[in-house]
VMD Tcl script that draws the C-alpha trace (Angstrom):
set ca {
  {0.29 -0.01 -0.07}
  {1.28 3.36 -1.09}
  {1.64 5.28 2.40}
  {2.79 8.49 0.52}
  {-1.02 9.29 -0.30}
  {-1.49 10.00 3.29}
  {1.47 12.41 3.50}
  {0.23 15.74 4.05}
  {3.30 17.36 2.07}
  {2.64 15.32 -0.92}
  {0.91 17.51 -3.60}
  {1.86 20.72 -1.77}
  {4.19 23.53 -3.00}
  {6.81 24.82 -0.53}
  {8.00 28.26 -0.46}
  {5.86 28.72 -3.48}
  {8.58 26.90 -5.72}
  {8.95 23.27 -4.75}
  {6.30 20.97 -5.63}
  {6.32 17.85 -3.46}
  {5.48 14.84 -5.80}
  {6.22 11.44 -3.83}
  {7.76 10.42 -0.38}
  {11.34 8.75 -1.00}
  {12.50 7.94 2.71}
  {12.01 8.58 6.18}
  {15.07 9.14 8.65}
  {15.32 9.99 12.36}
  {15.31 13.74 11.67}
  {13.82 14.22 8.26}
  {11.78 12.81 5.28}
  {13.10 13.05 1.82}
  {10.71 13.71 -1.07}
  {11.00 13.75 -4.74}
  {10.02 17.36 -5.88}
  {10.04 19.63 -8.96}
  {11.59 23.12 -8.77}
  {8.88 24.95 -10.46}
  {10.85 27.98 -11.05}
  {13.73 26.26 -12.89}
  {11.69 23.02 -14.07}
  {14.09 20.45 -12.63}
  {13.52 17.47 -10.45}
  {15.26 17.60 -7.14}
  {15.19 15.83 -3.75}
  {13.39 17.80 -0.93}
  {14.89 17.00 2.69}
  {12.20 18.08 5.33}
  {12.91 18.39 8.88}
  {10.13 16.53 10.99}
  {8.05 19.30 12.22}
  {8.45 18.06 15.87}
  {12.22 18.85 15.63}
  {11.91 22.32 13.89}
  {11.31 23.85 17.39}
  {14.77 22.68 18.69}
  {17.33 25.22 17.75}
  {20.21 22.61 17.93}
  {18.62 20.43 15.09}
  {17.60 23.42 12.94}
  {21.27 24.68 13.38}
  {22.42 21.11 12.36}
  {20.09 21.25 9.41}
  {21.70 24.54 8.37}
  {25.02 23.32 8.57}
  {24.63 20.48 6.53}
  {23.65 23.09 3.64}
  {26.53 25.32 4.44}
  {29.02 22.61 4.92}
  {28.23 20.90 1.39}
  {28.12 24.19 -0.37}
  {31.80 24.24 0.28}
  {32.24 21.01 -1.63}
  {32.23 20.97 -5.34}
  {33.04 17.32 -5.74}
  {31.12 14.91 -8.19}
  {30.74 12.18 -5.35}
  {28.94 14.46 -2.92}
  {25.06 14.90 -3.32}
  {24.90 18.75 -4.11}
  {22.63 20.98 -1.98}
  {20.97 23.73 -4.11}
  {18.93 25.73 -1.38}
  {17.76 25.95 2.17}
  {14.58 27.44 3.56}
  {11.63 27.19 5.84}
  {7.81 27.62 5.57}
  {5.77 27.50 8.66}
  {6.74 24.25 10.60}
  {8.84 23.01 7.77}
  {12.30 23.36 7.48}
  {14.02 21.94 4.28}
  {16.79 21.57 2.12}
  {16.57 21.34 -1.80}
  {19.10 18.91 -2.89}
  {20.35 17.14 -5.97}
  {18.24 14.14 -6.94}
  {19.98 10.99 -7.57}
  {17.80 8.24 -9.48}
  {18.71 4.82 -8.33}
  {19.29 3.26 -4.72}
  {21.22 3.16 -1.62}
  {24.21 0.84 -0.84}
  {22.02 -0.57 2.02}
  {19.37 -1.58 -0.85}
  {22.25 -3.18 -2.71}
  {23.53 -5.46 0.39}
  {19.82 -6.25 1.23}
  {19.28 -7.59 -2.35}
  {22.64 -8.89 -3.21}
  {24.11 -9.93 0.23}
  {28.12 -9.90 -0.02}
  {29.70 -8.17 -2.98}
  {32.60 -9.64 -5.04}
  {35.73 -7.61 -4.05}
  {35.89 -5.82 -7.28}
  {32.37 -4.31 -6.72}
  {33.35 -3.39 -3.26}
  {36.01 -1.40 -4.07}
  {34.47 0.12 -7.10}
  {31.95 1.54 -4.39}
  {34.58 2.50 -1.72}
  {36.95 4.34 -3.74}
  {34.59 7.18 -4.97}
  {33.14 7.27 -1.25}
  {36.60 7.75 0.13}
  {37.49 10.58 -2.78}
  {34.17 12.42 -1.57}
  {35.37 11.99 2.25}
  {38.69 13.18 1.29}
  {37.40 16.06 -0.38}
  {35.49 16.85 2.87}
  {38.46 15.98 5.01}
  {40.75 18.35 3.19}
  {38.33 21.18 3.41}
  {38.28 20.57 7.22}
  {35.04 18.69 7.66}
  {34.18 15.53 9.24}
  {31.13 13.61 8.10}
  {30.46 11.49 11.43}
  {27.75 9.27 9.95}
  {28.96 7.10 7.33}
  {26.86 4.18 6.63}
  {25.41 2.19 3.58}
  {22.20 4.28 3.83}
  {24.26 7.35 3.02}
  {25.67 6.05 -0.05}
  {23.77 6.65 -3.06}
  {24.38 4.59 -6.32}
  {22.76 6.23 -9.39}
  {21.12 4.37 -12.22}
  {24.19 5.46 -14.37}
  {26.56 3.74 -11.84}
  {27.89 7.17 -10.20}
  {28.29 6.92 -6.40}
  {27.64 9.82 -4.15}
  {27.88 10.43 -0.54}
  {24.77 12.13 1.18}
  {23.54 13.23 4.48}
  {26.13 15.57 5.97}
  {23.73 16.69 8.75}
  {26.12 15.51 11.47}
  {29.11 17.25 9.82}
  {31.61 19.21 12.19}
  {34.70 21.08 11.40}
  {37.71 19.26 12.13}
  {38.77 21.76 15.01}
  {35.36 21.52 16.70}
  {34.65 17.68 16.96}
  {34.58 17.40 20.71}
  {31.36 16.56 22.15}
  {30.50 18.44 25.32}
  {26.83 17.49 25.46}
  {27.24 13.91 27.02}
  {25.42 12.30 23.94}
  {27.02 10.73 21.09}
  {25.47 11.20 17.54}
  {25.73 8.85 14.79}
  {24.64 5.15 14.08}
  {25.98 2.57 16.50}
  {27.18 -0.07 14.08}
  {29.66 2.58 12.50}
  {30.79 4.39 15.64}
  {34.47 4.36 16.30}
  {35.78 3.74 19.77}
  {37.03 7.21 20.55}
  {33.45 8.44 19.53}
  {31.75 6.16 22.14}
  {34.42 6.56 24.84}
  {35.43 10.09 24.63}
  {32.75 11.83 22.38}
  {35.40 13.10 19.87}
  {35.43 12.43 16.27}
  {38.02 13.67 13.65}
  {38.99 12.57 10.26}
  {39.76 8.91 11.45}
  {36.35 8.32 12.96}
  {35.06 8.58 9.34}
  {37.91 6.06 8.45}
  {36.92 3.69 10.90}
  {33.23 3.80 9.64}
  {34.46 3.26 6.10}
  {36.37 0.01 7.18}
  {33.14 -1.27 8.81}
  {31.35 -0.65 5.42}
  {33.94 -2.36 3.72}
  {33.73 -5.29 5.90}
  {29.94 -5.39 5.49}
  {30.27 -5.23 1.51}
  {32.84 -8.14 1.71}
  {30.82 -10.32 3.94}
  {27.22 -9.45 3.67}
  {26.94 -8.71 7.45}
  {28.03 -6.46 10.15}
  {31.04 -7.18 12.35}
  {29.56 -6.74 15.80}
  {25.95 -7.84 16.55}
  {23.84 -7.83 19.71}
  {20.36 -7.71 21.15}
  {21.06 -4.17 22.32}
  {22.98 -1.12 21.39}
  {25.09 -1.39 24.46}
  {26.33 -4.81 23.54}
  {27.41 -3.31 20.13}
  {29.32 -0.46 21.70}
  {30.95 -2.73 23.81}
  {32.20 -4.79 21.20}
  {33.56 -1.67 19.41}
  {35.43 -0.68 22.43}
  {36.82 -4.01 23.43}
  {37.02 -6.42 20.38}
  {38.78 -5.75 16.83}
  {36.85 -6.11 13.79}
  {37.43 -9.62 12.53}
  {39.09 -10.57 9.40}
  {36.63 -10.81 6.40}
  {38.40 -14.03 5.20}
  {36.93 -15.63 8.36}
  {33.42 -15.79 6.75}
  {34.99 -15.45 2.98}
  {37.29 -18.33 2.22}
  {39.95 -17.55 -0.28}
  {39.59 -13.71 0.35}
  {42.87 -11.88 -0.48}
  {44.97 -10.99 2.60}
  {45.47 -7.58 1.28}
  {41.70 -6.91 1.88}
  {41.89 -8.24 5.40}
  {44.84 -5.95 6.08}
  {42.73 -3.14 4.40}
  {39.92 -3.61 6.79}
  {42.29 -4.14 9.99}
  {44.17 -0.76 8.97}
  {40.84 1.38 8.59}
  {39.02 -0.24 11.84}
  {42.21 -0.22 14.26}
  {40.75 0.58 17.90}
  {43.48 2.99 18.44}
  {42.98 5.76 16.16}
  {46.59 6.84 15.79}
  {47.15 3.58 14.00}
  {44.66 4.06 11.41}
  {45.14 6.11 8.04}
  {44.74 9.83 9.28}
  {42.07 10.53 6.60}
  {40.01 9.27 3.72}
  {42.85 10.50 1.22}
  {45.39 8.09 3.04}
  {42.79 5.22 3.03}
  {42.09 6.03 -0.57}
  {45.89 5.27 -1.37}
  {45.88 2.18 0.73}
  {42.80 0.87 -1.14}
  {44.40 1.63 -4.59}
  {47.65 0.00 -3.53}
  {45.88 -3.11 -2.29}
  {43.68 -3.41 -5.67}
  {46.97 -3.03 -7.76}
  {48.17 -6.18 -5.92}
  {45.31 -8.23 -6.62}
  {44.57 -10.47 -9.65}
  {41.44 -10.78 -11.59}
  {40.45 -14.20 -9.95}
  {40.87 -12.57 -6.37}
  {38.95 -9.52 -7.55}
  {36.06 -11.58 -8.77}
  {35.59 -14.10 -6.22}
  {32.17 -14.86 -5.29}
  {31.44 -14.87 -1.52}
  {29.42 -17.54 -0.10}
  {27.08 -14.85 1.29}
  {26.18 -13.58 -2.06}
  {22.50 -14.08 -2.64}
  {23.08 -14.55 -6.49}
  {24.82 -17.73 -5.31}
  {21.39 -19.31 -4.26}
  {20.34 -19.64 -7.92}
  {23.05 -22.21 -8.71}
  {22.12 -25.59 -9.74}
  {20.88 -28.04 -7.02}
  {23.57 -30.33 -5.80}
  {26.29 -27.69 -5.80}
  {26.61 -28.24 -2.19}
  {29.60 -25.97 -1.71}
  {27.68 -23.03 -2.22}
  {25.67 -23.63 0.93}
  {28.64 -24.15 3.15}
  {29.84 -21.14 5.25}
  {33.14 -21.24 6.87}
  {32.77 -21.72 10.70}
  {34.88 -20.02 13.37}
  {36.53 -23.40 13.97}
  {37.37 -23.70 10.27}
  {39.18 -20.17 10.46}
  {41.07 -20.80 13.64}
  {41.97 -24.35 12.69}
  {44.43 -22.63 10.21}
  {46.54 -21.24 12.79}
  {47.46 -24.50 14.83}
  {48.14 -26.26 11.52}
  {50.68 -23.59 10.62}
  {52.06 -23.65 14.08}
  {52.36 -27.20 13.93}
  {54.28 -27.27 10.73}
  {56.58 -24.82 12.08}
  {57.15 -26.93 15.09}
  {57.96 -29.64 12.97}
  {60.39 -27.58 11.16}
  {62.17 -26.74 14.29}
  {62.22 -30.27 15.61}
  {63.57 -31.73 12.51}
  {66.39 -28.85 12.42}
  {67.45 -29.94 15.79}
  {67.70 -33.44 14.90}
  {70.02 -32.44 12.09}
  {72.76 -31.76 14.30}
  {72.36 -34.95 16.21}
  {73.01 -37.68 13.82}
  {76.69 -37.08 13.33}
  {77.36 -38.31 16.98}
  {77.20 -41.64 15.36}
  {80.07 -41.27 12.67}
  {82.68 -41.18 15.33}
  {82.26 -44.98 15.73}
  {82.93 -45.41 12.03}
  {86.56 -44.19 12.38}
  {87.23 -46.40 15.10}
  {85.88 -49.23 13.29}
  {87.82 -48.40 10.25}
  {91.06 -48.19 12.07}
  {90.73 -51.92 13.11}
  {90.68 -52.63 9.05}
  {94.12 -53.13 7.66}
  {93.66 -50.50 5.06}
  {95.06 -47.50 6.27}
  {93.72 -45.31 3.26}
  {90.28 -45.98 4.53}
  {91.38 -44.79 7.83}
  {92.75 -41.43 6.66}
  {89.40 -41.11 4.92}
  {87.48 -42.02 8.09}
  {89.32 -39.41 10.06}
  {88.63 -36.68 7.63}
  {84.84 -37.66 7.50}
  {84.90 -37.55 11.37}
  {86.45 -33.98 11.16}
  {84.00 -32.66 8.72}
  {81.12 -34.25 10.83}
  {82.46 -32.56 13.80}
  {82.68 -29.20 11.83}
  {79.01 -29.81 10.54}
  {77.87 -30.21 14.03}
  {79.33 -26.97 15.24}
  {78.05 -25.23 12.37}
  {74.41 -26.71 12.94}
  {74.94 -25.49 16.61}
  {75.96 -22.16 15.36}
  {73.23 -21.89 13.03}
  {70.73 -22.95 15.83}
  {71.96 -20.14 18.26}
  {73.15 -17.17 16.11}
  {73.42 -17.91 12.45}
  {69.64 -17.89 11.57}
  {69.17 -14.47 13.23}
  {69.88 -10.80 11.91}
  {70.15 -7.93 13.90}
  {67.79 -5.01 13.19}
  {69.66 -2.12 11.84}
  {69.47 1.52 12.77}
  {66.45 2.98 11.22}
  {65.57 6.08 13.79}
  {65.72 9.38 11.92}
  {65.51 7.90 8.45}
  {62.91 8.56 6.17}
  {60.04 5.84 5.73}
  {61.30 5.01 2.15}
  {65.01 4.75 3.41}
  {64.03 2.63 6.40}
  {62.14 0.32 4.19}
  {64.96 -0.12 1.75}
  {67.58 -0.67 4.57}
  {65.34 -3.47 6.04}
  {65.16 -5.30 2.47}
  {68.85 -5.02 2.18}
  {69.13 -6.61 5.37}
  {67.02 -9.40 4.40}
  {63.92 -8.54 6.50}
  {60.39 -7.37 5.48}
  {58.30 -4.48 6.73}
  {55.45 -5.95 8.81}
  {53.56 -2.86 9.31}
  {54.10 1.10 9.52}
  {52.53 2.79 12.31}
  {52.37 6.43 12.94}
  {52.73 8.38 16.03}
  {53.37 12.02 17.34}
  {56.86 13.35 18.10}
  {57.91 16.78 19.41}
  {61.69 15.96 18.38}
  {61.57 13.72 15.29}
  {60.50 15.45 11.90}
  {57.27 14.43 10.45}
  {57.89 11.37 7.99}
  {60.99 10.21 9.72}
  {61.17 6.79 11.73}
  {61.03 7.16 15.82}
  {61.17 3.77 16.52}
  {61.05 0.09 15.45}
  {59.73 -3.34 16.84}
  {62.01 -5.21 17.59}
  {64.06 -2.33 18.39}
  {67.67 -1.44 16.91}
  {70.11 -4.07 17.22}
  {67.80 -6.79 18.63}
  {67.94 -10.14 16.93}
  {65.45 -11.44 14.57}
  {65.07 -14.41 12.39}
  {66.68 -13.76 9.01}
  {63.54 -13.62 7.18}
  {61.46 -11.84 9.96}
  {59.32 -8.66 9.76}
  {59.93 -5.36 11.36}
  {57.09 -2.78 12.15}
  {58.47 0.67 11.89}
  {56.82 3.67 13.80}
  {56.97 7.00 11.70}
  {56.52 10.47 13.12}
  {53.39 12.46 12.39}
  {55.23 15.49 13.89}
  {54.00 17.46 17.06}
  {50.62 16.50 18.41}
  {49.76 20.24 18.19}
  {50.77 22.14 15.17}
  {50.94 26.03 15.19}
  {49.48 27.38 11.86}
  {52.53 29.48 10.57}
  {52.40 33.31 9.32}
  {51.67 33.00 5.53}
  {50.60 36.60 4.84}
  {52.32 37.95 1.90}
  {53.62 34.51 0.70}
  {52.65 33.18 -2.77}
  {49.94 30.50 -2.74}
  {52.05 27.79 -3.82}
  {54.82 28.54 -1.26}
  {52.23 28.74 1.54}
  {50.65 25.52 0.54}
  {54.19 23.71 0.68}
  {54.92 25.31 4.13}
  {51.47 23.90 5.31}
  {52.25 20.46 4.34}
  {55.83 20.62 5.35}
  {54.53 21.16 9.00}
  {51.94 18.53 8.71}
  {48.72 20.69 7.77}
  {46.51 20.38 4.96}
  {45.63 23.40 2.60}
  {42.10 23.74 2.60}
  {39.69 25.93 0.50}
  {41.09 28.89 -1.31}
  {39.04 31.97 -1.67}
  {39.89 35.30 -3.16}
  {39.40 38.88 -2.21}
  {40.68 42.25 -3.40}
  {43.37 44.08 -1.65}
  {45.45 47.25 -2.17}
  {48.18 46.19 0.01}
  {49.12 42.31 -0.79}
  {50.45 41.44 -4.33}
  {47.99 39.46 -6.62}
  {48.25 35.83 -6.08}
  {49.71 35.98 -2.51}
  {47.96 35.22 0.92}
  {46.03 37.71 2.86}
  {45.14 35.69 5.80}
  {44.42 32.08 6.83}
  {41.48 30.59 9.07}
  {42.32 29.52 11.64}
  {44.69 32.52 12.08}
  {48.46 32.25 12.36}
  {49.53 30.91 15.56}
  {46.67 29.01 16.25}
  {47.26 25.25 17.46}
  {45.75 22.22 15.27}
  {46.04 18.73 15.21}
  {48.34 17.40 12.21}
  {46.53 16.96 8.90}
  {43.94 19.64 9.84}
  {42.74 21.70 7.00}
  {43.83 25.49 6.93}
  {41.75 27.85 4.65}
  {43.39 30.67 2.57}
  {42.36 33.86 1.41}
  {44.40 35.07 -1.70}
  {44.73 38.62 -2.86}
  {43.19 39.37 -6.20}
  {45.41 42.93 -6.10}
  {43.86 46.20 -6.45}
  {40.39 46.30 -7.89}
  {40.32 47.54 -11.65}
  {37.16 49.75 -12.64}
  {36.00 48.18 -15.98}
  {35.92 50.86 -18.71}
  {32.47 51.12 -20.76}
  {33.18 50.18 -24.60}
  {29.82 49.68 -25.88}
  {29.32 51.55 -29.26}
  {33.33 51.49 -29.81}
  {35.01 49.58 -32.41}
  {36.50 46.11 -31.77}
  {39.96 47.56 -31.97}
  {39.30 50.57 -29.85}
  {37.46 48.60 -27.04}
  {40.34 45.96 -27.05}
  {43.06 48.59 -26.41}
  {40.98 50.20 -23.78}
  {40.37 47.18 -21.69}
  {44.05 45.96 -22.34}
  {45.47 49.32 -21.15}
  {43.19 48.79 -17.85}
  {45.05 45.48 -17.25}
  {42.27 43.10 -18.66}
  {42.31 40.46 -20.98}
  {39.76 40.38 -23.98}
  {37.95 37.69 -25.73}
  {35.74 38.44 -28.67}
  {32.59 36.24 -29.13}
  {32.36 34.54 -32.36}
  {28.33 34.98 -32.48}
  {27.09 38.63 -33.31}
  {23.79 39.87 -32.21}
  {21.11 42.70 -33.37}
  {21.51 45.79 -31.31}
  {20.94 49.47 -31.72}
  {24.86 49.96 -32.03}
  {26.24 50.18 -35.54}
  {27.30 46.98 -37.34}
  {30.65 46.18 -36.49}
  {31.11 48.21 -33.12}
  {30.45 46.58 -29.72}
  {26.84 45.54 -28.68}
  {27.68 44.51 -25.23}
  {30.42 43.60 -22.78}
  {30.38 40.64 -20.22}
  {31.10 43.04 -17.07}
  {29.31 46.25 -16.98}
  {30.93 49.61 -16.87}
  {32.26 50.39 -13.27}
  {32.33 46.95 -12.29}
  {35.37 45.71 -10.28}
  {37.48 43.11 -11.38}
  {41.17 41.81 -10.80}
  {44.07 42.47 -13.06}
  {44.09 39.74 -15.77}
  {40.54 38.79 -15.68}
  {38.89 38.27 -18.92}
  {36.16 40.59 -20.41}
  {34.25 39.01 -23.38}
  {32.93 41.58 -25.94}
  {30.03 40.79 -28.31}
  {29.97 42.64 -31.68}
  {26.60 44.14 -33.15}
  {25.17 43.12 -36.43}
  {23.48 46.32 -36.36}
  {19.75 46.92 -35.49}
  {17.03 44.66 -36.54}
  {14.42 46.17 -39.11}
  {10.94 46.28 -38.02}
  {7.95 47.35 -39.48}
  {6.30 50.81 -38.21}
  {3.02 50.83 -37.06}
  {0.53 53.40 -38.70}
  {-0.80 55.57 -35.89}
  {-2.07 58.63 -37.90}
  {-5.56 59.58 -36.49}
  {-4.63 58.03 -33.27}
  {-4.67 59.89 -29.95}
  {-1.13 60.47 -28.59}
  {-1.30 58.27 -25.65}
  {-2.43 55.42 -27.87}
  {-0.07 56.11 -30.71}
  {2.84 56.24 -28.14}
  {1.87 52.89 -26.49}
  {1.72 51.28 -29.96}
  {5.01 52.20 -31.23}
  {6.75 51.42 -28.02}
  {5.31 48.00 -28.04}
  {6.57 47.64 -31.49}
  {10.04 48.55 -30.20}
  {10.90 52.17 -31.03}
  {11.37 55.40 -29.24}
  {8.75 58.05 -29.45}
  {9.05 61.71 -29.75}
  {6.01 63.90 -29.77}
  {5.76 67.43 -31.50}
  {2.56 69.33 -30.92}
  {1.44 72.26 -33.33}
  {0.29 75.56 -32.07}
  {-1.62 76.31 -30.20}
  {-0.80 72.91 -28.70}
  {-4.14 71.79 -27.71}
  {-4.80 69.09 -30.36}
  {-4.18 65.35 -29.23}
  {-4.81 63.70 -32.80}
  {-1.62 62.33 -34.64}
  {-1.45 64.34 -37.66}
  {1.82 62.71 -39.06}
  {4.61 60.31 -38.25}
  {8.28 60.83 -39.34}
  {8.28 57.15 -40.78}
  {5.20 56.08 -42.60}
  {3.18 53.31 -41.32}
  {4.14 49.97 -43.01}
  {7.69 51.00 -43.74}
  {10.78 49.46 -42.14}
  {12.81 51.31 -39.39}
  {15.63 50.09 -37.04}
  {14.60 48.53 -33.87}
  {15.06 51.05 -31.06}
  {15.12 54.10 -33.45}
  {13.12 57.40 -32.63}
  {9.72 57.93 -34.38}
  {8.50 61.58 -34.24}
  {4.89 62.10 -34.32}
  {3.07 65.40 -34.72}
  {-0.39 66.43 -33.34}
  {-2.94 68.80 -35.18}
  {-3.62 72.18 -33.87}
  {-6.99 73.46 -33.11}
}
mol new
graphics top color blue
foreach p $ca { graphics top sphere $p radius 0.5 }
foreach p [lrange $ca 0 end-1] q [lrange $ca 1 end] { graphics top cylinder $p $q radius 0.2 }
display resetview
């Protein structure tokens, strides 16, 4: 049954502009409708706050914040917001309409996705969040319901209703906003959320796409929250046999309970996703998970599609590996023991009369003793390598040095340091000079710089230099806006937000205002020749573009009919003015107004597109048109003046 028929808004026109056609979805804060902008004649989505919440100032402020934050993000993977307003009890956002479905709909219909499809969806999601993070915003409510998939395959992130600026993510209200299944541990425990909280939620979404289910389940929200705080997200391969280890590592990295271990924002996670994808072959990318609903259509008798890996199967892999390793160790130990038997052989050979064999036996015994010694040395020292000194080296140099020592990099972690420069190694595990097996792995800890970074003084610096300095200090260049300034050279920084000297956490975005220089007053060139107009504009410091299409205008043919910026407008040096050349006035037929009264004649001529001049004959009391300067039915230039004369008494 169509419940939209009972919705009081369906069929109404909000704000005299938005006609509500149908209800699309209902959420905790708002209802989303498909609507038509009657002014621009386009379909859009109308997000209307529940009237019961419209009286709550905090909810309204959150609603308006969504409009303002998305307005800063011009990104193809972010659902755009066109307008925001209110009518009576209805507070609304007018948004881009995406014809299609949500990721939740896809998961509900298809279950688990193939890795290729999961990554195809995750990459544009991270691109959208990366743009938000670099602009200084945190989404705080990433989940499949907020990922829209259009009929044309485009993926867009929606619902920035809980967005916050990176520098204001501490929750002091004692409440946690978000969706339980996707909350990061620090959101639950401390009420704080920075870019890494979005990274955690994306890791949970990736797990859900790969396995078809959420990693933590419980009868109550409290049980799920407890698991987020105390249990790691399990490896997807525990439920999907054969799933590539790179995907397990991707989920583990994004959902680490310690936020310092996670990628610091969506851009960093996107880089890891692309690196993992490049390492996978077609067979790994196209693996069909057992939880995929499409598998249920397979022919009867294919029993393996109904078998899900149990926790015992996944756990059982580890003891088997350990047992094999123990067998290798025991076998190696026994290799050093058999040489204890050969010493008897030389003694037996000495009893034989052939001295040549005795010499050989002695040599064999010597070699065996040496072999035993070598085996003992190998067991105690030879199979070990000492970890080289890595502290102070760049991440790239540290990896190369470990590889040259025959060691692998197990994991790269990031931590704050007041003394070690950003991007250089703070420590390693095992530590420098500790023994490790020759083919072992080492975890390196790389500096993220100081925990609090002071925004530098950038005023007067060229934009490129200012952005380089921010990155060098561990801050991210944010939104760049431009403004006129008589003191700062064009292209150089006027100010930053936050201001110089303000403390920010690493990777926070810093918005920059750049000078457009002193404003230039645009000269008026309408009616001039193209050469004269071009010369005048270039002398003023502007660039000129002449449109290829010409138009009719009152100006003479070949002269300037109009200019893209009006006379007196202010532009920056180097801005471009587009000039349109006149084809001359359009010739139109002149109405015959002789015999009409002056008022009617004037109205008819002006409606036809002419200017009117009235001349009255002495004694100026007549009101009937006696003649007109251009006869009725003749052609005259549009906009030209027609003179009409009245009869005298």
